[in-house]
N, C-alpha and C positions, 0 to 999 in steps of 0.2 A: 254705436253706443247701446248698451243693454237697455231693454224696455223697463220702465218703472213698474213696480208691483203694487197691487191693492190687496191688502191682507185683513180680512175680518178676524177679530180676536174673540174667542169664547172663554170667559172665565167660568170655571166649573166648581160648584160647591154641592156636595151631596148628590152628584149625578145630574144636576140641572145647570143650565146657563144662567148666570147672574151678572148684573152690572151695577156699579155704584158711581159716586162722585168723590174725587180726591181719596179714592181707596176705601170709602166707607158708604153707609146707607145703601146696602145692596138690594136690588129688586130682581124678581124672576124674569127671565127673557126667553125661556123655551127649551125644548129638547135639543141637546148638542148635536146629535146625529142628524136629525131632521133639518136643523139650521144649517149645518155643514153641507148637506145635500143641496139645499136651496142656494147657498152661496156658490157652490161649485157650478150649478146650472146657470147662475146669473153671470158667471165669468170672473169670479174671484181667482186671483193667480195662486194664492196659497191660503192656508188657514193656520192659526195658532190656537192651541187649547192649553189653558193654564189651570192646573188643580190648585186653587188659591188657598185651600186649607191644608191639603197634603199631610194629613196625619198618616200614621202607618196603615190604618185600615183604609183610609182614603186612597192611598197609593194602590192597594190591591184592587179596589173598586175601579180606579182609574185605568189600570191595565186592561180590564175587561171592556171598558168604554173604548179605549184605543183600538182594540180588536174590532169592535163594532163599526167604529169610524172607518178603519182601513177597509173593511169589507164593503162599505157603501159609497165611499168617496174616491174620486180618481184624480184629485189634484194633490200636490205635496202638502203635508201638514207637519207642524212642529208641536211637540208637547213639552210642558214644563211643570214644575212644582214638585218639591220633595226629592229632587235628584241629587244624591250625595256621594255616589260612588259609581264605578264602572258597571257594576251589576245592575244598577237601576237603568243605566243607558241601554245596556244589552237587552234587558227585559222589555223596554218600551220600543226599541227598534225591532225586536222579534215580534212584538204585537202588531207592528205595521207602520209605526211612525217613521217619517223621513228624516227628521232632525229632532234634537232635544235642546231645550232652553235651560241654562243654569244661571242662577242669580246669587242667592245667599250663600250656597255652598262654595261657589267659586271665589267669593270675597273672603270666606273663611279659610279656604284651602285653594289658593290660586293654581297649584300644580294639577288640580283636577282638569283644568283646561288643556294642559299639555297631554295628560293621559288620554282624554277623550279624543283629541286630535291624532295622537299616535296610534291608538287602537282602532278608531273608526273613521278617521279622516276629518280634516278641518270643516268640510262642508256639512258635517253632522252637528257641529257645536255652535249654537247661538248663545252668546253671553248677553243676558238681559240685565240692564242697569236701571234701577229706580232711583231717581235723584231729584232733589229740589234745591232752590237757591236759598242760601243762608248768608248771614253777614260775612262768613268765611268763604263764600263762593259756593259752587255746585257740590253738595255733599251726597254721597251714595247711602242708600237705606237698605236694610235687611228685612226679612220676614214680612213680605207684602207691605213694605212701607212703614213698619212699626218701629224699627230700631235704627237710629242714626249711627253712621260709622265715621271714622276719621278719613276714609278714602274720598279723594276728590274725583269728580266725574271724568275729567280729561286724562288725568294720569292713570286712572284705573282702566279706562277704555284702551289707552295706548298699550298698557301692560297686557291686557287680554288679547289684543291684536298680535303682539309679539309672541305670546305663548301659543298661538295657533287657533284662536277663535276664527270661525268662518264668517260671522256677522255679529254686529252689535245691535241689540234692540234697546233703544233708549226711550224710557218713559219719563216725561216730566210730570212729577206728582202734583205740581202746582196747576198744571193744565188739564190733568186727568178728569174727564167727565164734565168739564166746565164749558166746552164747545166754543171757545174763543180763539182757536187756532193753535197750532203746534209751537214748540219753543224753537223757532227757526234760527235764531242767532246761535244758540248752543248746537243745533243740528249742523249748521254750516261749519262751525269750528271743528266739530267731530269729523265731518266729511273731509275737511282739509288735512286733518291730523292723521287719519287712519288710511290703511291700504285695503281695507275690507269693507263690504257694504254696510250702510247704516239704515236701520229701520226706524222711522219716526213713530212715536206712540204718545197719546195724551193730547187732547185738544180739538179733535175734529168736530165741527158743528155744521159746516156747509161746504159745498164743493170747492169754493175758493181756497179753503184751508188746505186741501190736498194739493192744489196747484202751487200754493206758496211753499209747502213743505218740499216739493220737488225743485221749484225754481229758486226760492230764497234760501231754503234750508239744505238744498243739495242732497236730499235724502234719496236713497235707492229704492225704498219701499215705504209706503204709509199704511199704518195699522190703525184700525178703529173698531169700536164695539157698538155702542148704543145707537149711533146713526144708521147702522145696518140692522141691528136687532129689532128696532122699533119702526123700521120702514121709512125713516126720514130721508135717507139718500139711497135710491136704488143703484146698485153697482153698474148696470148697463148705461144708465143716464150719466153717472159719474165718469165712466170711461169715455163716453162720447164728448162730454164737456172738456175733459183733459186733452183729448185729441184736438179739439177746436182751439184750445189754448197753446197748442204746439208742444205738448208733452208726449214723449215717445212711450206709448202704452199699448198693450195687446188688447185688441177688441174681440 
């Protein structure tokens, strides 16, 4: 059985790491390269960098940042934000990223997933899904959680899987930054439905939440931001705890 992964996520705005609650109320969390180096040294398995404003200028700035990250960090990292076509993927991979995360553009043009998988391999393509529960079930959102769509979480994740995505990064917007635990029921349903790994995102507040994401939610990886950025949960301690709880994790 593959080891479960711990993945710090760094949301980037204007070249700095920021963190919010339910996708709003952002506060500064530090230099993205220095944070990434620290997480690598602490034993993080991978990193995710998301350009959360991703304007055209932001993407240019972000490419330079990706080059800096690649030159300083020796664990795999994924980058996302403003990726709309194969040229964007090519640019970021050439800058040193290992994978790209697509979200809004993939919902708008699902064939983008097929194209990325065909040109660069499925392992490069992470499909990020931001969703929240509504009276009509789990709905997917675009543009950093600003725009509700008609797409349902489970059918969209299944389609992304079939089109060649290598992983699904599922963020529960209701749980984001609230620190009350991941959306384990939805995670378990996704894990049962899909043939590719599922990354849990949104809700980490204490070590038990990571354990539950792996045991109850059947997630392959758990992503978190503020608990790492603000020193609430040290990664080495988290990994030792998970080992004691019987979770297969790399120490």
